[in-house]
C-alpha positions as a Markdown table, in Angstrom:
| # | Residue | x | y | z |
|---|---|---|---|---|
| 1 | Unk | -8.9 | 19.7 | -26.0 |
| 2 | Unk | -6.3 | 17.0 | -26.3 |
| 3 | Unk | -5.9 | 14.0 | -24.1 |
| 4 | Unk | -3.2 | 11.3 | -23.9 |
| 5 | Unk | -4.9 | 8.4 | -22.2 |
| 6 | Unk | -2.8 | 5.6 | -20.8 |
| 7 | Unk | -4.0 | 2.3 | -19.3 |
| 8 | Unk | -1.9 | 1.8 | -16.2 |
| 9 | Unk | -1.5 | -0.7 | -13.4 |
| 10 | Unk | -0.4 | 2.2 | -11.2 |
| 11 | Unk | 0.4 | 5.9 | -11.5 |
| 12 | Unk | 1.2 | 8.8 | -9.2 |
| 13 | Unk | 2.0 | 12.5 | -9.5 |
| 14 | Unk | 4.3 | 14.2 | -7.0 |
| 15 | Unk | 4.6 | 18.0 | -6.4 |
| 16 | Unk | 7.4 | 19.3 | -4.2 |
| 17 | Unk | 8.1 | 15.8 | -2.7 |
| 18 | Unk | 4.4 | 15.2 | -1.8 |
| 19 | Unk | 2.1 | 12.8 | -3.6 |
| 20 | Unk | -0.8 | 14.9 | -5.1 |
| 21 | Unk | -2.6 | 12.0 | -6.7 |
| 22 | Unk | -2.1 | 8.2 | -6.8 |
| 23 | Unk | -4.1 | 5.3 | -8.4 |
| 24 | Unk | -3.9 | 1.6 | -8.9 |
| 25 | Unk | -5.3 | 0.0 | -12.1 |
| 26 | Unk | -7.0 | 2.5 | -14.3 |
| 27 | Unk | -6.3 | 5.5 | -16.5 |
| 28 | Unk | -3.7 | 8.2 | -16.5 |
| 29 | Unk | -4.9 | 11.2 | -18.5 |
| 30 | Unk | -2.7 | 14.0 | -19.6 |
| 31 | Unk | -5.0 | 16.9 | -20.6 |
| 32 | Unk | -4.2 | 19.9 | -22.8 |
| 33 | Unk | -6.6 | 22.7 | -23.1 |
| 34 | Unk | -6.7 | 25.3 | -25.9 |
| 35 | Unk | -8.5 | 28.7 | -26.0 |
| 36 | Unk | -11.3 | 27.5 | -28.3 |
| 37 | Unk | -12.3 | 24.7 | -26.0 |
| 38 | Unk | -15.7 | 24.8 | -24.2 |
| 39 | Unk | -18.2 | 22.6 | -22.3 |
| 40 | Unk | -19.1 | 20.6 | -25.5 |
| 41 | Unk | -15.5 | 19.5 | -25.8 |
| 42 | Unk | -15.5 | 18.5 | -22.1 |
| 43 | Unk | -18.8 | 16.5 | -22.5 |
| 44 | Unk | -17.6 | 14.7 | -25.6 |
| 45 | Unk | -14.2 | 13.8 | -24.2 |
| 46 | Unk | -15.4 | 12.7 | -20.8 |
| 47 | Unk | -18.0 | 10.5 | -22.4 |
| 48 | Unk | -15.5 | 8.9 | -24.8 |
| 49 | Unk | -13.0 | 8.3 | -22.0 |
| 50 | Unk | -15.3 | 6.5 | -19.6 |
| 51 | Unk | -16.7 | 4.3 | -22.4 |
| 52 | Unk | -13.4 | 3.4 | -24.1 |
| 53 | Unk | -13.3 | -0.4 | -24.2 |
| 54 | Unk | -9.5 | -0.8 | -23.5 |
| 55 | Unk | -9.6 | -3.1 | -20.5 |
| 56 | Unk | -9.4 | -6.9 | -20.8 |
| 57 | Unk | -12.6 | -8.9 | -20.3 |
| 58 | Unk | -12.8 | -12.4 | -18.9 |
| 59 | Unk | -11.5 | -13.8 | -22.2 |
| 60 | Unk | -8.5 | -11.4 | -22.3 |
| 61 | Unk | -10.0 | -9.3 | -25.0 |
| 62 | Unk | -10.0 | -5.5 | -24.7 |
| 63 | Unk | -13.7 | -5.2 | -24.4 |
| 64 | Unk | -14.4 | -3.5 | -21.0 |
| 65 | Unk | -14.5 | 0.2 | -20.1 |
| 66 | Unk | -13.3 | 1.8 | -16.9 |
| 67 | Unk | -16.9 | 1.9 | -15.9 |
| 68 | Unk | -17.1 | -1.9 | -16.0 |
| 69 | Unk | -13.8 | -2.5 | -14.3 |
| 70 | Unk | -14.3 | 0.1 | -11.5 |
| 71 | Unk | -10.7 | 1.4 | -12.1 |
| 72 | Unk | -9.4 | 4.8 | -11.0 |
| 73 | Unk | -8.4 | 7.9 | -13.0 |
| 74 | Unk | -5.5 | 10.3 | -12.5 |
| 75 | Unk | -5.7 | 13.6 | -14.5 |
| 76 | Unk | -2.6 | 15.7 | -15.1 |
| 77 | Unk | -2.8 | 19.0 | -16.9 |
| 78 | Unk | -0.2 | 19.4 | -19.7 |
| 79 | Unk | -0.2 | 22.5 | -21.9 |
| 80 | Unk | 2.7 | 21.0 | -23.9 |
| 81 | Unk | 0.2 | 18.8 | -25.7 |
| 82 | Unk | -0.6 | 21.8 | -27.8 |
| 83 | Unk | 3.1 | 22.4 | -28.9 |
| 84 | Unk | 3.6 | 23.4 | -32.5 |
| 85 | Unk | 6.9 | 22.3 | -33.9 |
| 86 | Unk | 6.2 | 23.4 | -37.5 |
| 87 | Unk | 8.8 | 26.2 | -37.6 |
| 88 | Unk | 12.3 | 25.8 | -36.1 |
| 89 | Unk | 13.3 | 23.7 | -33.1 |
| 90 | Unk | 11.7 | 25.7 | -30.3 |
| 91 | Unk | 8.1 | 24.6 | -29.7 |
| 92 | Unk | 5.4 | 27.2 | -29.7 |
| 93 | Unk | 2.6 | 26.9 | -27.2 |
| 94 | Unk | 0.5 | 29.7 | -28.6 |
| 95 | Unk | -2.5 | 27.3 | -29.0 |
| 96 | Unk | -2.5 | 26.4 | -25.3 |
| 97 | Unk | -5.1 | 28.2 | -23.3 |
| 98 | Unk | -4.0 | 30.8 | -20.8 |
| 99 | Unk | -4.7 | 30.0 | -17.2 |
| 100 | Unk | -7.7 | 32.4 | -17.0 |
| 101 | Unk | -9.4 | 30.2 | -19.6 |
| 102 | Unk | -7.8 | 26.8 | -18.9 |
| 103 | Unk | -8.2 | 26.5 | -15.1 |
| 104 | Unk | -12.0 | 26.8 | -15.1 |
| 105 | Unk | -12.2 | 24.3 | -18.0 |
| 106 | Unk | -9.8 | 21.9 | -16.3 |
| 107 | Unk | -11.9 | 22.0 | -13.1 |
| 108 | Unk | -15.1 | 21.4 | -15.0 |
| 109 | Unk | -13.4 | 18.5 | -16.8 |
| 110 | Unk | -12.5 | 16.9 | -13.5 |
| 111 | Unk | -16.0 | 17.3 | -12.1 |
| 112 | Unk | -17.6 | 16.0 | -15.3 |
| 113 | Unk | -15.3 | 13.0 | -15.3 |
| 114 | Unk | -16.2 | 12.3 | -11.6 |
| 115 | Unk | -19.9 | 12.5 | -12.5 |
| 116 | Unk | -19.6 | 10.1 | -15.4 |
| 117 | Unk | -17.3 | 7.7 | -13.3 |
| 118 | Unk | -19.4 | 7.9 | -10.2 |
| 119 | Unk | -16.4 | 8.5 | -7.9 |
| 120 | Unk | -13.6 | 10.9 | -7.2 |
| 121 | Unk | -10.7 | 11.2 | -9.6 |
| 122 | Unk | -7.1 | 12.0 | -8.6 |
| 123 | Unk | -5.3 | 15.0 | -10.0 |
| 124 | Unk | -2.1 | 16.8 | -10.2 |
| 125 | Unk | -2.1 | 20.6 | -9.7 |
| 126 | Unk | -2.7 | 22.9 | -12.6 |
| 127 | Unk | 0.5 | 24.8 | -13.6 |
| 128 | Unk | 2.7 | 23.1 | -11.0 |
| 129 | Unk | 6.0 | 21.4 | -11.8 |
| 130 | Unk | 5.0 | 17.7 | -11.4 |
| 131 | Unk | 6.8 | 14.4 | -11.4 |
| 132 | Unk | 4.6 | 11.7 | -12.9 |
| 133 | Unk | 5.4 | 8.0 | -12.4 |
| 134 | Unk | 3.4 | 5.3 | -14.2 |
| 135 | Unk | 3.4 | 1.7 | -15.1 |
| 136 | Unk | 1.8 | 1.5 | -18.6 |
| 137 | Unk | -0.3 | -1.6 | -18.8 |
| 138 | Unk | -0.1 | -3.2 | -22.2 |
| 139 | Unk | 1.2 | -0.8 | -23.2 |
| 140 | Unk | -2.1 | 0.9 | -24.1 |
| 141 | Unk | -1.9 | 4.6 | -25.1 |
| 142 | Unk | -4.6 | 6.5 | -26.9 |
| 143 | Unk | -4.6 | 10.1 | -28.1 |
| 144 | Unk | -7.8 | 12.0 | -28.5 |
| 145 | Unk | -8.5 | 15.5 | -29.8 |
| 146 | Unk | -11.9 | 17.1 | -29.6 |
| 147 | Unk | -11.1 | 19.2 | -32.7 |
| 148 | Unk | -10.2 | 16.1 | -34.7 |
| 149 | Unk | -12.6 | 13.4 | -33.6 |
| 150 | Unk | -11.0 | 10.2 | -35.0 |
C-alpha cells in the first residue's frame, strides 16, 4: 500500500462537475493498493498517518499531528502510484490491485482512518475520473509504503 500524504490548507475532488469531497486544513491522501496488501498494511498506515507530526505547534515547529490539530482528511484512490517505469516509456500497472481486491481494502482503509481520527473523512470515488484541487501547505509532501517502512 502506497500513500502520498500532503499537508493542505484546502483540497477538493470533483467528479463529473460535482464535488465529491472537500476539506479545509488537513491532509490530502492519494492511496494506491496492490494485490499483496491486507489488514495489517491498513492498520500500520492509518496509525502512522494520524500520528505524523507534520503540523506546526505554537512555536511554529512541525510537532503536532492531525489528531492534535483537529484537521480533516480527504482520501483519493490512485492506482498509478504502483506504476513501474523500469522498461520502456509506457508505465506498467501490473502491481496495482484489481478492483475486486482493491475496493474492499480501500473501504476498510477509509473506515479505519475514520476510527483513528474520530470523525468522518472525505473521499473521491474509487475508479472514477477525478479532478483534484489542492493548496499544499508548506509544501509538505510525504510518501509512505507499507512494503518499505522507512
